[in-house]
C-alpha positions in Angstrom: -5.3 -1.2 7.3 -5.3 0.4 10.7 -4.5 -1.6 13.6 -9.0 -1.5 15.0 -9.7 -3.0 11.5 -7.5 -5.4 12.0 -9.2 -6.7 14.9 -12.4 -6.2 14.4 -11.9 -8.2 10.5 -14.0 -11.5 10.6 -13.9 -14.5 8.2 -17.0 -13.6 6.1 -15.3 -9.6 5.1 -12.7 -12.0 3.6 -13.1 -12.9 0.3 -10.8 -15.5 -1.5 -12.7 -16.1 -4.4 -11.9 -12.3 -5.6 -9.3 -11.6 -3.6 -10.2 -8.9 -1.8 -10.9 -8.0 2.3 -14.1 -5.7 2.9 -13.8 -3.5 5.6 -16.9 -2.4 6.9 -18.3 0.7 7.8 -19.1 0.0 11.5 -15.2 -0.8 12.3 -13.4 2.3 9.9 -12.1 5.7 11.2 -14.4 7.2 8.6 -17.3 5.2 8.8 -17.3 4.9 4.9 -16.9 0.5 3.8 -13.9 0.0 1.1 -12.2 -2.9 0.0 -8.3 -4.1 0.3 -6.7 -5.9 -2.5 -5.4 -9.5 -0.9 -1.6 -10.1 -1.9 -0.3 -13.7 -2.7 1.6 -13.5 0.8 -1.3 -12.0 2.7 -3.4 -14.9 0.9 -1.3 -17.4 2.1 -1.2 -16.0 5.7 -4.6 -16.5 5.7 -5.7 -19.7 3.9 -3.3 -21.4 6.5 -5.0 -19.4 9.7 -8.3 -20.3 8.0 -7.3 -24.5 8.1 -6.4 -23.8 11.5 -9.7 -22.0 12.7 -13.0 -23.6 13.7 -14.3 -22.3 9.9 -17.1 -19.9 11.7 -17.3 -17.2 9.2 -18.7 -14.8 12.4 -15.4 -15.5 14.2 -12.6 -13.0 13.8 -9.6 -13.6 11.9 -7.3 -13.0 14.7 -9.0 -13.5 18.2 -7.6 -10.7 19.7 -8.5 -7.1 20.3 -5.2 -5.6 20.8 -1.6 -6.9 20.2 0.2 -3.9 21.9 1.8 -6.2 24.8 3.1 -8.6 22.4 3.9 -6.3 19.8 6.3 -4.6 22.6 7.6 -8.3 23.3 7.8 -9.2 19.7 10.5 -5.9 19.0 12.3 -6.6 22.4 13.1 -10.1 21.7 14.0 -9.2 18.0 16.1 -6.4 19.3 14.2 -3.8 17.2 14.1 -0.4 18.7 11.6 2.5 17.9 9.4 1.1 16.3 5.7 0.9 15.8 2.7 -1.2 14.5 1.6 1.5 13.3 4.7 1.5 11.1 3.8 -0.9 9.1 1.1 0.8 7.5 3.3 3.5 6.4 5.5 1.2 5.0 3.0 -0.7 3.2 2.0 2.8 1.5 5.0 4.1 0.6 5.3 0.4 -1.3 1.8 0.9 -2.6 3.3 4.5 -4.2 6.5 2.6 -5.4 5.0 0.0 -6.9 3.3 2.5 -9.4 -0.4 2.4 -8.1 -2.6 5.6 -8.6 -2.5 7.7 -5.7 -6.1 7.7 -5.5 -6.7 4.0 -5.5 -4.2 4.3 -2.6 -5.8 6.7 -0.3 -9.2 4.3 -1.0 -7.6 1.5 -0.2 -5.8 3.3 3.0 -8.7 5.3 4.1 -7.1 8.4 4.1 -9.8 11.3 2.9 -7.4 13.9 3.4 -3.7 14.4 0.9 -2.1 16.0 4.1 -2.8 13.3 5.9 -1.8 10.5 3.2 1.2 12.1 2.6 2.4 12.0 5.9 2.4 8.0 5.2 4.6 8.1 1.9 8.2 7.9 3.0 11.0 8.7 0.9 14.0 5.8 0.5 17.3 6.0 -1.1 15.7 3.5 -4.0 12.9 5.5 -4.4 14.8 8.5 -4.9 17.2 6.6 -7.0 14.4 5.1 -9.3 13.2 8.7 -9.3 16.1 10.4 -10.5 16.9 7.6 -13.3 12.8 8.3 -14.2 13.9 11.7 -14.7 17.1 11.7 -16.7 15.4 9.3 -19.4 12.8 12.0 -19.3 15.0 14.6 -19.9 17.3 13.2 -22.4 14.3 12.4 -24.3 13.1 15.9 -24.4 16.8 16.9 -25.4 16.2 14.2 -28.1 12.6 15.7 -29.1 14.0 19.4 -29.3 17.1 17.9 -31.1 14.8 16.4 -34.0 12.0 19.5 -34.4 15.0 21.8 -34.5 16.6 19.3 -37.5 13.4 19.0 -38.9 12.1 23.1 -38.9 15.7 24.4 -39.9 15.2 23.8 -43.9 17.4 21.0 -43.8 14.5 17.7 -43.5 10.8 17.9 -43.9 8.5 15.3 -43.3 5.2 14.9 -44.4 
């Protein structure tokens, strides 16, 4: 979710039963409602926050309009440099791609309507590049094996019906 969408999130937008968050159109950049799935880790955190809340469905989940100063302070104290809150969105998008989710589903989840913009959010990692190379290697090995089998079966030595 975009930072602005997070700040405007109210408890009635969270559907624990179906495991989704509804991002209302008036809170999105594109003015289009969308849904985001709730991971088990997020569910645990949201349930913990709900238990600590006044249980008012019309209240914002996080009770803040911005975390700019707080986030900078947290990064400084943790000695993290050159990290923006929006970088979390890049990481989430990249991890969705690496998980094998269909690109169209990821774009709907993140609210990207333009492929060019979406691709800016997908970052290569050493792990993903290595896994891609392994997958490509398996693909090529299978292609070579298939070609040898076809050659063997059509060369007159063996035929299968």
